[in-house]
Steps between C-alpha positions, in 0.01 A plus 500: 500500500314787656127461515194670626202348685368159394158422358341168413510386136228311320466124500612319185261310278665170596428561867143602413460182306623288790264677737211433261593134505478501875884504550613809675848650464554530875409863497811597309324701227694824539760596246858430590564878463271782579658839444845589374672832518726716291850584607378804689267284708173615350236238413443432137240224452361177623715214375324174444137606506548794260383462145792698363867545580612753772573840361755647430658169407677318221323173408669200345310202357703201617316265266617698195838644606654308786431140590693257289717770338762572768793352305461689175716713270841447666815656357862380502565712810221320681657162417836625630344619824327168552820307431679714760227437751506127430873483562459684827218278617696188412784629717252556784361150450848354538556702818164382636585137432834542675318641806264202500791257495665688787178504703461123460863443616502561880813655645574530872618857437166627368335476842163390362273276701268258309222760478749751364631242263148426369436872458825547312425209268147623436619854427779377270260264320251779446781714360588232250138464392458877454821533301411200291160649417664831399748326272226293337273802456767723342626221276142440380453871430830518309400206278155654435658832407739341257220303332278805456769755399467476122123528507479806715558859416539816713506488882162444664301808585222505753162554333301724731179690482478829685184512701564868569728761349588639840820411674552414861650761735873532492555311180718775353453749219435386145789708373745261664743787584661321794835644595828339419556468874199278526629287206828454680325399821299231311806383320684472831212300652426772749135541404286243678251308284128507573349268758254258334181348640235277344150379587260267328128451490296181457460566128873477432571869464842612629542857620865623522590831651830649608641803670596818320860569388575873473556628145417160346375542140340156505510157663532145359333203660674174413288187534585127470365160588835409660672653807808728489346739248743737333508728196627212287244232577197704600230630266508882517196729547598868487265755650500855638268398780588348836244222473416240238215243482553162330172319458386167350784310669395136507417353838792336687768691305813601694629840384822676599573868437737789572497865391764757400489878461659695217661831601687710241468207253688272741321199652537432873567157636205278560268528794412228746355192326135414581328169445134427486283201408164569350227336702333178395263249651682187630618233259368146536651339814781257419575163658139439602471154675223318675574215739236275646549369853345229708329755719211606269694803378706629209818703535523774232832679436647732237787736449419839651574817302614846623225694320215308664322625813320170559356201319157356446421130440199391298385144509229272375412131476462541126779593259525840322531714814480878437517792748134576444378138523716336766472499876720771654768462765614861546816680623735204534873445475700197385472229623133468590317188630146447375353281770166325569483329163332172412734199459495353150362817337689700234536877539614752238701811592644819352685776689501872405722785626348837602668840510379865497399464133276200564500126422790359296522207267381164643736205541462183316215285636595205717280205589572291807314207661488495876643180636306236687650419840747213441760299679834559333681194361825616661352525854751352741773458233849509661672627185539840335670579173729772365375627165742545214562863402267625226704553187450478124688169510332350801339161433207581735186616328392724783257731318252430223609841368856407407597860430523538881806278468658693208856630500546872571527684169805471273572841344502425123461687173193501275688467172794277587576161651674655805407279795606725785622856428568564870337842464256575786131487406251761606251297702162582653443463869384144433803414289368534143723673242426839342712460183678775314852529358801363684825694550641335185220675300306178422131431568457306825325171559455281810502124514439230760493121537288232665539124542872527406755211531241246613563242227142547391339423835205740464156470345448500127180627338326833448607804703329842525690824554299800626629848558393860564633803316622551141811363335639218292527170690680199357506137614756246384744216563271203588190717449339543162242778464158379371311828514569848620295809575570796732508375854462128420734255331435128457794268449588134502782300655517171315847377594627637833880525514781658696430829323172568679272790410641840394301824519617835360353852507612692193332840523344751740293731273353683799721530811196568716339170385784244469453129471452374858311251717608207276349165577587171330318179579397167357159542332340256750557756776341803335201504735692422819855650485387807696270347765705180546849608413709200607557206265308192625800271444711721727233509769442123493872421533551710818157452654621245757749744661369694799755779481651694207832673541526797260874571548585478132175663385613798715852508346638492857865409440752765407226759465629856550199654326199440724505754771192724490137391455474686172780280364284186527358299210149583389238267354465736203868481399600368159644190663521327833849375403690822595843403637480787747139515611375144448131420541226731623378427854147489362583188301669329795201567724257384229690174455500437876128575519424272202689201648433566863874494551686706763742743333863537611632852419861616516539871574771667284812572703493868391128544561404807697257475793235663286547223240445242768192685634338526164578134416343390824192717446439351157534148641260578780242645263518246218619166637232253605447528876543125553855510370822566689801701378856382537717809522882498466776766468647438154649156433816327624642818659763269651623407155796721394439417131191728501488877481261519796752318715776751409261785582420342838873461575581859418199637685558279804860615518410865454249471787757336720303184553815289527874517430461171316383544142276190479351562845424864411334378178277250685409746772388759245283234337348419837446865583338591167281187509347606829436851367315351203301264725393795722368693193290203392367451853390863514325476160329168582424593862688201637676181403215255445537499122880531491784248492802714583809331354863536602733367229803281578759267346417133528858361521608745774262499800704782659353735234150423623576553869679828417199628302246387754683630808603851386288742702274202578370494141346159560237665724373686192504200259311180432744288299865442418545416131789297347569332164590134557647433158707186424746409224724225643811703425470413130487850359876543521594135437589430137498129592124507487528451127627145559242408767199283440155631585477247783819637655377858464165423662675339797724806548206737487303285746786521750513874460126522562551308825775743607277795412237349737731529794575865419128575468440334832745740668345802324155383610615468859656847498178649363275313744712612794395853409138421429539503121420238233762389248383541138679470166505799265661278234617143474567190291791396277776747431682329206654796323861483375754698693642801314801302373265251333206719398615500136567126492208363294551146623467609859186707426341209309580255782315718759201536262481118468515463875208740543293311246584158644213308672719463808440869572151403612636293791757762593238779521265289708785405727608860548145628570427220748820584692385861512165400648671268750713776653198730541549718195202712397411644157752396232521716183637288219738672258367532246177462310635466144811579300684398182791270601847635400855543625364760743301233679194275483300681768144427389299212625366505142662621180213614276134580540400236245718231661318187607506517882564128513846561345596751775630297800566800726145635446348157559692467828359834621145394424556165673641668813201742513259198474691303764504788746128561447426131593728526808337820616 
């Protein structure tokens, strides 16, 4: 684009209205474009403030001739071209997937260090995602063309209005008498295409101009709403000029274009492709949360957007906050702490994004009551707890909004009973489907599940489903719809079963406004699911534990996905049950703040330093200042059964940390742990709020001394963590089926006593280096060995043992031994789980279980009470 001097444009009416209301637009009242030029460099007109189009110019009305009509009037040749492109892109996708597999399979010959390995994996993963998007996009276009073929006639022609009869310099004579030599040059691809540029103004007008091609009779601008524009998929606009203005393009529309020249009736290849997004004021901020603290303040956070310069918070002590009625907190970023508030009072908040066009849409309004200073019920508790992973089949009712625990979408079909087509869905950034036609040519749908396989252990009654956007939403299985209107469905669950609740999205009438932000909650929580998101039964059950370990919420084990900060889970995502991302840090911090419990975080083994930095910053900014943070490198890096252990072994060997595989593995864990600790220390300005944890194997004290002593790692740590499980050797003994419960309890008690002596040695090793021995997990470990895992009698026997009242005495015995040897914080594994052949890990089985029938849970509460009286 060649241009002359710039000049200010006029302010829009929206900005003027904001100024009249006392809300400035930060001085950004100039047009996005001022003056544009013709191909010869001469100025033509003001663009943006001018009342009419630049002249000479061809003007296209996008509202009438472009937007929404980019896939029209295709011919058989167009279908063939798209099929060929689809086959080529599918081949590229297969190659990209092969590269990703190779990148994830370290080889000594490739010479990559861990940083290089992470870069190779990231690059390969991005390649797969790009190729997958291209395949999906072309397949969708092909299906749309096929459906529209019979209804459409001749090829599309650009409808243009000539603003002037003059032609731009160098556009070629009207007679079109180009020589045969020129025709040959074009045919042989020796004539360069024009070079295309584009600019936009605040009103949504797009100005395209391009360089002159000698002896061109005319040019054709091809425009599309998808990238990789060509003469098959783009909408053509022929013109003799070297500039074209498309106006009335809706705000926020992404437009792609390229241009060709025609010389001697032969069309050149396409120019460079240009992309532009018409300006818009910011959308309503997503993921807005407000957390009260015990320090007369509220922590406000939301998901930041790229098109926002800064944010403004408006607040009031009465509901119905608006930008022109609320108190202003200006020019802030997320998170922001609103301090100096009155304990016990309720405050109402909205947040609004601001860019050069002015104020955007406000967020939903949140109300939060500032807490009175209280003494936490878990103060001095010696026990922590590992939380069960959030899944659609988890028995824990973590959130009032149960959609946060929904399964990631099944790709389905709108008009068939296909449960999972295995075709990739086109998802928004927050994980909501934009439905179209799948590669099989059938209309897509997307389904998900909640409360599945729980034998009906979830609340019956009336549920409310809310959603934004437009589309057909269906609820089923245990749920029966009572009433339905756009954005709100009321249903009933009268007889909860193993089926759970099913939700399906059948249509996306408007891809720019798909069904999203789905919420599903029991009707009793309608006024509190946003401000008090956690289910009260869940909170009450774990309130006595002083520490919460989030290892399974973070999807720590075998995770080769979490590497960069942008890969993390977001609070606005469709679900917090992603098998790759897990739960958003915002939720983990909010739960810790609510309970006054110290969080224990496990840093992903592939996490970059930037990931660790950003994680630490968010903890520093949002976690209550009276809480400590337990920080650990991954989980059980000593355990060869886990992917993180294999990575540590390979990396340790590659770095020459030892000739012995296991020692190299442990030394890498030690080394990376210290690096993570140092990042947290820098962010927090010291170690006062940190518990720096080195992980070890309980049954092998040598592991702990190796980890602590490598490069004097113990000097940078606070605790050595082990998992003092016990099983009495029964998991591989088929003879257990013939044992009485009394015999089994005696065997387990003996094993607990033996575990005590090992813990005593681990505690002494830690104390000799100035560290405290803590337990990252612990309790019974009665899971059948692999050779017996499919033996139903063995599985049932272990379930009966876990439910037996004798478990109460065993747990109390184990915990008292731990205290006797000087053990510190002990994180029970785990909070809750459905008992099966895979283990009976939970200290309770279901949220609606009578706690009196849970001997392991009762033992934990008793030990907490006993230690409180001793202390």
